[in-house]
N, CA, C and O of each residue as an XYZ file, in Angstrom:
616
protein
N       0.835     -1.197     -0.043
C       0.006      0.043      0.025
C       0.880      1.259      0.065
O       1.821      1.358      0.852
N       0.527      2.232     -0.850
C       1.331      3.453     -0.929
C       0.962      4.353      0.251
O      -0.192      4.563      0.624
N       2.110      4.877      0.813
C       1.913      5.840      1.958
C       1.370      7.164      1.434
O       1.706      7.572      0.322
N       0.577      7.805      2.183
C       0.150      9.154      1.774
C       1.302     10.079      1.657
O       2.187     10.096      2.513
N       1.309     10.857      0.605
C       2.432     11.849      0.368
C       3.517     11.295     -0.358
O       4.305     12.094     -0.865
N       3.727      9.952     -0.519
C       4.775      9.326     -1.219
C       4.605      9.603     -2.665
O       3.473      9.655     -3.145
N       5.658      9.783     -3.379
C       5.593      9.909     -4.852
C       6.668      9.013     -5.482
O       7.859      9.035     -5.169
N       6.129      8.256     -6.369
C       7.018      7.312     -7.086
C       7.949      8.068     -7.989
O       7.537      9.017     -8.657
N       9.212      7.660     -8.020
C      10.245      8.133     -8.928
C      10.780      9.544     -8.594
O      11.679     10.031     -9.280
N      10.239     10.206     -7.551
C      10.806     11.631     -7.215
C      11.945     11.502     -6.331
O      11.900     10.641     -5.453
N      12.958     12.247     -6.451
C      14.048     12.309     -5.517
C      13.607     13.076     -4.254
O      12.602     13.785     -4.209
N      14.462     12.861     -3.229
C      14.221     13.650     -1.972
C      14.286     15.081     -2.228
O      13.469     15.837     -1.703
N      15.264     15.529     -3.054
C      15.359     16.923     -3.384
C      14.087     17.545     -4.005
O      13.634     18.634     -3.650
N      13.551     16.759     -4.962
C      12.244     17.117     -5.639
C      11.114     17.175     -4.649
O      10.288     18.086     -4.696
N      11.066     16.213     -3.751
C       9.994     16.195     -2.745
C      10.092     17.298     -1.745
O       9.083     17.833     -1.284
N      11.328     17.646     -1.403
C      11.416     18.822     -0.465
C      11.075     20.092     -1.184
O      10.420     20.955     -0.599
N      11.466     20.252     -2.377
C      11.116     21.441     -3.218
C       9.624     21.488     -3.318
O       9.034     22.548     -3.111
N       9.014     20.437     -3.614
C       7.489     20.368     -3.679
C       6.823     20.794     -2.347
O       5.866     21.566     -2.311
N       7.370     20.262     -1.304
C       6.817     20.640      0.039
C       6.860     22.152      0.317
O       5.918     22.755      0.832
N       8.038     22.733     -0.067
C       8.269     24.175      0.163
C       7.191     24.902     -0.704
O       6.493     25.778     -0.195
N       7.057     24.544     -2.000
C       6.073     25.178     -2.855
C       4.646     25.043     -2.358
O       3.843     25.969     -2.473
N       4.352     23.920     -1.823
C       2.997     23.673     -1.274
C       2.659     24.577     -0.072
O       1.514     24.984      0.125
N       3.714     24.875      0.728
C       3.399     25.760      1.848
C       3.052     27.101      1.456
O       2.195     27.725      2.081
N       3.703     27.628      0.388
C       3.349     28.986     -0.263
C       2.971     30.126      0.796
O       2.085     30.941      0.537
N       3.632     30.144      1.915
C       3.453     31.215      2.846
C       4.841     31.408      3.581
O       5.879     30.949      3.105
N       4.801     32.080      4.713
C       6.099     32.337      5.432
C       6.810     31.029      5.724
O       8.039     30.977      5.669
N       6.070     29.971      6.033
C       6.711     28.723      6.347
C       7.521     28.160      5.208
O       8.609     27.631      5.437
N       7.032     28.256      3.987
C       7.666     27.812      2.770
C       8.984     28.641      2.581
O      10.056     28.100      2.311
N       8.832     29.958      2.739
C       9.944     30.853      2.636
C      11.013     30.551      3.711
O      12.211     30.539      3.427
N      10.575     30.324      4.876
C      11.566     30.059      6.021
C      12.280     28.755      5.743
O      13.506     28.674      5.822
N      11.507     27.734      5.418
C      12.107     26.378      5.183
C      13.066     26.415      4.028
O      14.097     25.743      4.052
N      12.736     27.208      2.991
C      13.592     27.351      1.810
C      14.872     28.080      2.186
O      15.950     27.700      1.731
N      14.778     29.094      2.987
C      16.022     29.857      3.458
C      16.867     28.927      4.280
O      18.085     28.922      4.101
N      16.307     28.138      5.170
C      17.113     27.328      6.076
C      17.781     26.126      5.176
O      18.866     25.640      5.492
N      17.132     25.746      4.173
C      17.635     24.762      3.356
C      18.883     25.325      2.521
O      19.874     24.636      2.283
N      18.731     26.610      2.116
C      19.869     27.216      1.380
C      21.106     27.370      2.281
O      22.256     27.170      1.891
N      20.757     27.744      3.524
C      21.895     27.897      4.515
C      22.598     26.552      4.726
O      23.826     26.476      4.735
N      21.848     25.558      4.884
C      22.450     24.152      5.046
C      23.309     23.820      3.828
O      24.425     23.310      3.928
N      22.746     24.128      2.717
C      23.618     23.811      1.509
C      24.837     24.724      1.355
O      25.845     24.334      0.766
N      24.737     25.882      1.866
C      25.964     26.814      1.805
C      26.979     26.319      2.882
O      28.190     26.410      2.677
N      26.491     25.817      3.985
C      27.356     25.364      5.029
C      28.085     24.004      4.527
O      29.251     23.740      4.821
N      27.314     23.236      3.793
C      27.793     21.926      3.327
C      27.302     21.593      1.874
O      26.223     21.031      1.691
N      28.106     21.947      0.887
C      27.707     21.659     -0.487
C      27.489     20.125     -0.766
O      26.814     19.743     -1.722
N      28.087     19.282      0.106
C      27.956     17.875     -0.115
C      26.756     17.245      0.723
O      26.666     16.024      0.851
N      25.881     18.086      1.262
C      24.887     17.566      2.159
C      23.984     16.657      1.273
O      23.870     16.830      0.059
N      23.347     15.670      1.974
C      22.478     14.686      1.323
C      21.076     15.031      1.786
O      20.819     15.136      2.985
N      20.165     15.208      0.834
C      18.786     15.507      1.232
C      17.999     14.155      1.222
O      18.081     13.374      0.274
N      17.297     13.941      2.234
C      16.498     12.700      2.372
C      15.018     13.025      2.580
O      14.681     14.161      2.912
N      14.164     12.083      2.399
C      12.721     12.185      2.669
C      12.383     10.991      3.549
O      12.384      9.852      3.081
N      12.094     11.245      4.815
C      11.838     10.116      5.736
C      10.552     10.352      6.545
O       9.974     11.438      6.588
N      10.175      9.294      7.150
C       9.152      9.311      8.174
C       7.799     10.058      7.707
O       7.339     11.038      8.294
N       7.257      9.486      6.626
C       6.098      9.995      5.995
C       6.110     11.520      5.689
O       5.163     12.258      5.960
N       7.230     11.915      5.120
C       7.354     13.193      4.513
C       8.116     14.210      5.311
O       7.701     15.368      5.356
N       9.198     13.851      5.938
C       9.968     14.788      6.680
C      11.286     15.079      5.921
O      12.059     14.159      5.654
N      11.526     16.305      5.590
C      12.867     16.661      4.945
C      13.934     16.419      5.980
O      13.827     16.821      7.139
N      15.030     15.707      5.491
C      16.227     15.463      6.354
C      17.393     15.831      5.648
O      17.449     15.584      4.443
N      18.390     16.420      6.261
C      19.652     16.764      5.707
C      20.747     15.908      6.471
O      20.757     15.867      7.702
N      21.620     15.263      5.731
C      22.578     14.320      6.357
C      23.947     14.504      5.806
O      24.139     14.942      4.672
N      24.875     14.170      6.610
C      26.345     14.041      6.130
C      26.952     13.147      7.258
O      27.125     13.549      8.408
N      27.259     11.890      6.811
C      27.800     10.929      7.783
C      26.845     10.705      8.935
O      27.293     10.343     10.023
N      25.548     10.903      8.750
C      24.536     10.800      9.700
C      23.666     11.970      9.588
O      23.988     12.897      8.846
N      22.576     11.994     10.279
C      21.595     13.091     10.275
C      22.145     14.387     10.926
O      22.640     14.401     12.053
N      22.022     15.439     10.153
C      22.383     16.775     10.608
C      21.135     17.295     11.358
O      21.139     17.485     12.574
N      20.046     17.519     10.544
C      18.779     18.006     11.083
C      17.651     17.613     10.242
O      17.817     17.127      9.124
N      16.478     17.825     10.780
C      15.242     17.611     10.061
C      14.520     18.970      9.940
O      14.769     19.866     10.747
N      13.676     19.124      8.995
C      12.916     20.421      8.833
C      11.396     20.168      8.758
O      10.907     19.757      7.705
N      10.688     20.387      9.771
C       9.238     20.106      9.772
C       8.541     21.464      9.805
O       9.070     22.427     10.359
N       7.378     21.533      9.222
C       6.537     22.686      9.213
C       5.193     22.351      9.897
O       4.572     21.330      9.602
N       4.781     23.198     10.776
C       3.502     23.118     11.519
C       2.739     24.408     11.229
O       3.236     25.337     10.594
N       1.573     24.411     11.703
C       0.727     25.663     11.514
C       1.354     26.941     11.948
O       1.236     27.964     11.274
N       2.047     26.896     13.110
C       2.619     28.100     13.672
C       4.071     28.132     13.804
O       4.612     29.054     14.414
N       4.751     27.161     13.258
C       6.238     27.128     13.414
C       6.870     26.305     12.402
O       6.273     25.378     11.855
N       8.114     26.639     12.135
C       8.943     25.763     11.280
C      10.017     25.280     12.333
O      10.601     26.071     13.075
N      10.223     23.954     12.335
C      11.092     23.378     13.431
C      12.178     22.634     12.733
O      11.948     21.735     11.926
N      13.448     23.064     13.092
C      14.565     22.360     12.704
C      15.240     21.631     13.863
O      15.772     22.257     14.780
N      15.212     20.324     13.810
C      15.626     19.551     14.890
C      17.008     18.901     14.567
O      17.116     18.140     13.606
N      18.015     19.192     15.337
C      19.341     18.609     15.142
C      19.435     17.325     15.921
O      19.215     17.294     17.132
N      19.767     16.253     15.209
C      19.779     14.897     15.836
C      20.634     14.759     17.102
O      20.251     14.086     18.059
N      21.804     15.416     17.082
C      22.726     15.301     18.181
C      23.041     16.736     18.712
O      24.176     17.035     19.083
N      21.956     17.643     18.735
C      22.140     18.971     19.150
C      22.601     19.250     20.528
O      23.229     20.275     20.791
N      22.309     18.374     21.393
C      22.741     18.521     22.718
C      24.263     18.360     22.897
O      24.798     18.675     23.959
N      24.914     17.899     21.919
C      26.382     17.783     21.928
C      27.107     18.945     21.201
O      28.334     19.010     21.132
N      26.295     19.819     20.686
C      26.866     20.973     19.948
C      26.888     22.181     20.812
O      26.034     22.399     21.672
N      28.017     23.053     20.521
C      28.102     24.334     21.244
C      27.113     25.327     20.573
O      27.073     25.362     19.343
N      26.365     26.083     21.267
C      25.447     27.060     20.775
C      25.604     28.443     21.390
O      24.705     28.913     22.087
N      26.718     29.091     21.146
C      26.969     30.306     21.719
C      25.922     31.469     21.321
O      25.733     32.445     22.047
N      25.301     31.275     20.166
C      24.309     32.309     19.816
C      22.910     32.032     20.346
O      21.971     32.805     20.154
N      22.818     30.887     21.025
C      21.600     30.478     21.688
C      20.428     30.329     20.601
O      19.318     30.828     20.785
N      20.746     29.649     19.532
C      19.686     29.384     18.527
C      18.698     28.318     18.972
O      17.519     28.368     18.620
N      19.174     27.369     19.734
C      18.293     26.261     20.171
C      17.319     26.854     21.166
O      17.715     27.447     22.170
N      16.040     26.687     20.876
C      15.031     27.228     21.736
C      13.876     26.252     22.007
O      12.827     26.641     22.521
N      14.094     24.964     21.647
C      13.068     23.968     21.776
C      13.814     22.581     22.003
O      14.986     22.391     21.678
N      13.004     21.657     22.590
C      13.551     20.311     22.948
C      14.831     20.338     23.714
O      15.748     19.547     23.491
N      14.865     21.288     24.642
C      16.070     21.559     25.454
C      16.183     20.632     26.666
O      17.230     20.615     27.313
N      15.138     19.857     26.998
C      15.074     18.967     28.182
C      15.764     17.683     27.835
O      16.207     16.996     28.755
N      15.893     17.301     26.605
C      16.481     15.978     26.226
C      17.916     15.948     26.332
O      18.567     16.977     26.511
N      18.447     14.773     26.225
C      19.915     14.481     26.365
C      20.492     14.352     24.969
O      21.715     14.247     24.882
N      19.770     14.348     23.887
C      20.330     14.108     22.581
C      19.963     15.241     21.632
O      20.847     15.960     21.168
N      18.734     15.407     21.346
C      18.262     16.364     20.366
C      18.200     17.788     20.850
O      18.161     17.992     22.063
N      18.188     18.821     19.968
C      17.927     20.150     20.150
C      17.215     20.691     18.988
O      17.460     20.261     17.861
N      16.278     21.684     19.215
C      15.528     22.165     17.933
C      15.551     23.671     18.047
O      15.732     24.286     19.098
N      15.336     24.233     16.779
C      15.096     25.620     16.558
C      13.718     25.788     16.116
O      13.378     25.349     15.017
N      12.905     26.381     16.876
C      11.472     26.766     16.411
C      11.505     28.160     15.831
O      11.928     29.098     16.508
N      11.076     28.319     14.615
C      11.025     29.619     13.993
C       9.558     29.988     13.732
O       8.846     29.304     12.997
N       9.157     31.027     14.322
C       7.758     31.563     14.166
C       7.753     32.607     13.080
O       8.786     33.103     12.630
N       6.523     32.916     12.680
C       6.326     33.967     11.631
C       6.961     35.236     12.112
O       6.777     35.652     13.256
N       7.720     35.856     11.219
C       8.388     37.112     11.501
C       9.711     36.979     12.149
O      10.434     37.966     12.284
N      10.065     35.781     12.563
C      11.329     35.621     13.206
C      12.368     35.247     12.084
O      12.015     34.717     11.031
N      13.637     35.551     12.376
C      14.742     35.218     11.464
C      15.879     34.718     12.218
O      16.281     35.322     13.212
N      16.478     33.527     11.753
C      17.582     33.016     12.418
C      18.885     33.575     11.838
O      18.987     33.746     10.623
N      19.847     33.853     12.652
C      21.174     34.358     12.177
C      21.785     33.307     11.319
O      22.103     32.211     11.781
N      21.951     33.635     10.072
C      22.538     32.695      9.029
C      23.925     32.183      9.391
O      24.196     30.987      9.277
N      24.767     33.044      9.807
C      26.161     32.581     10.145
C      26.195     31.667     11.325
O      26.911     30.665     11.326
N      25.440     31.994     12.321
C      25.417     31.166     13.500
C      24.762     29.780     13.227
O      25.145     28.772     13.821
N      23.816     29.769     12.357
C      23.073     28.561     12.012
C      24.094     27.664     11.179
O      24.170     26.463     11.440
N      24.866     28.223     10.195
C      25.823     27.485      9.551
C      26.880     26.904     10.507
O      27.314     25.772     10.294
N      27.282     27.581     11.479
C      28.243     26.985     12.463
C      27.684     25.788     13.065
O      28.397     24.793     13.193
N      26.355     25.793     13.482
C      25.677     24.599     14.020
C      25.774     23.440     13.040
O      26.130     22.322     13.413
N      25.458     23.715     11.810
C      25.426     22.680     10.715
C      26.863     22.087     10.617
O      27.059     20.872     10.577
N      27.792     22.957     10.583
C      29.226     22.403     10.440
C      29.661     21.633     11.606
O      30.325     20.608     11.453
N      29.299     22.105     12.865
C      29.566     21.276     14.014
C      28.855     19.954     14.003
O      29.477     18.965     14.393
N      27.598     19.836     13.589
C      26.964     18.597     13.463
C      27.644     17.602     12.460
O      27.767     16.404     12.713
N      28.025     18.126     11.435
C      28.806     17.319     10.470
C      30.070     16.822     11.013
O      30.392     15.649     10.827
N      30.839     17.665     11.699
C      32.123     17.320     12.359
C      31.863     16.226     13.374
O      32.633     15.268     13.437
N      30.816     16.327     14.166
C      30.472     15.360     15.225
C      30.064     14.018     14.529
O      30.468     12.944     14.973
N      29.275     14.099     13.458
C      28.868     12.818     12.774
C      30.158     12.209     12.202
O      30.304     10.993     12.320
N      31.122     12.951     11.582
C      32.254     12.378     10.933
C      33.183     11.852     12.027
O      33.839     10.839     11.785
N      33.282     12.408     13.109
C      34.231     11.982     14.137
C      33.724     10.652     14.706
O      34.513      9.768     15.041
N      32.435     10.526     14.807
C      31.905      9.238     15.393
C      32.042      8.099     14.354
O      32.245      6.935     14.699
N      31.919      8.498     13.042
C      32.073      7.550     12.009
C      33.457      6.938     11.920
O      33.623      5.740     11.691
N      34.465      7.817     12.113
C      35.829      7.448     11.928
C      36.410      6.727     13.091
O      37.480      6.143     12.922
N      35.815      6.701     14.276
C      36.307      6.113     15.442
C      36.236      4.611     15.313
O      35.180      4.095     14.947
N      37.312      3.870     15.597
C      37.324      2.397     15.471
C      36.451      1.839     16.607
O      36.286      2.449     17.664
N      35.938      0.720     16.346
C      35.030      0.022     17.310
C      35.893     -0.302     18.544
O      37.100     -0.516     18.432
N      35.273     -0.330     19.672
C      36.031     -0.666     20.877
C      36.415     -2.129     20.787
O      35.601     -2.967     20.401
N      37.683     -2.445     21.150
C      38.006     -3.815     21.130
C      37.316     -4.672     22.163
O      37.035     -4.185     23.259
N      37.039     -5.884     21.875
C      36.271     -6.753     22.734
C      37.210     -7.090     23.906
O      38.423     -7.241     23.765
N      36.530     -7.200     25.111
C      37.348     -7.568     26.219
C      37.769     -9.055     26.039
O      37.000     -9.866     25.524
N      38.943     -9.370     26.454
C      39.397    -10.811     26.339
C      38.523    -11.668     27.162
O      38.053    -11.314     28.243
N      38.331    -12.797     26.608
C      37.517    -13.829     27.274
C      38.305    -14.378     28.496
O      39.515    -14.590     28.415
N      37.644    -14.588     29.547
C      38.187    -15.271     30.751
C      38.431    -16.689     30.407
O      37.587    -17.302     29.753
N      39.564    -17.272     30.816
C      39.860    -18.605     30.551
C      38.752    -19.497     31.251
O      38.281    -19.237     32.358
N      38.420    -20.513     30.516
C      37.357    -21.405     31.071
C      37.922    -22.185     32.319
O      39.078    -22.607     32.358
N      37.030    -22.336     33.307
C      37.452    -23.031     34.406
C      37.430    -24.618     34.086
O      36.511    -25.070     33.403
N      38.336    -25.363     34.529
C      38.306    -26.745     34.335
C      37.027    -27.349     34.919
O      36.535    -26.922     35.964
N      36.521    -28.324     34.233
C      35.246    -29.006     34.604
C      35.604    -29.790     35.969
O      36.685    -30.350     36.150
N      34.594    -29.754     36.864
C      34.811    -30.519     38.078
C      34.554    -31.993     37.806
O      33.668    -32.329     37.021
N      35.290    -32.851     38.423
C      35.108    -34.302     38.176
C      33.792    -34.673     39.048
O      33.503    -34.176     40.136
N      33.139    -35.543     38.417
C      31.897    -36.033     39.109
C      32.399    -37.071     40.212
O      33.296    -37.881     39.979
N      31.787    -36.977     41.344
C      32.099    -37.850     42.307
C      31.364    -39.174     42.160
O      30.189    -39.231     41.798
N      32.118    -40.250     42.461
C      31.510    -41.617     42.262
C      30.610    -41.871     43.456
O      30.944    -41.551     44.597
N      29.466    -42.451     43.160
C      28.573    -42.856     44.156
C      29.055    -44.033     44.890
O      29.557    -44.985     44.291
N      28.915    -44.000     46.237
C      29.452    -45.205     47.106
C      28.271    -46.210     47.092
O      27.095    -45.862     47.194
N      28.701    -47.509     46.953
C      27.652    -48.567     47.008
C      27.039    -48.755     48.389
O      26.161    -49.599     48.564
């Protein structure tokens, strides 16, 4: 069965462009601006379309997702809690141990240079985790010799 919103043969880039065009208001303009900033920060970014129609930007792992709601455009950084945010862009999902989000309301504008810094940090974090070798397995403890069975006395 085909999922609602799924389109056969369309790339993630095409689907994201279609979503932006469908919004046709401040949310579409905002999502488009943030998409351009992501691509400026990382020309090699991979666009994906996941979870029933959520735009995702990845590089060695998820950088962030871009969702649009009635009153907000939400950019959720998958590992945002591990990123430095001196400009205090993160204003949502602050209670979690992993993710952080930027909620953008109508009329608000995110500082482009600070946002690109977050994108580059997320990429560096993803890349550093990808390149780390797996932890070596602990050496197995030598097996104890089997105990001899006692003979039953007649």
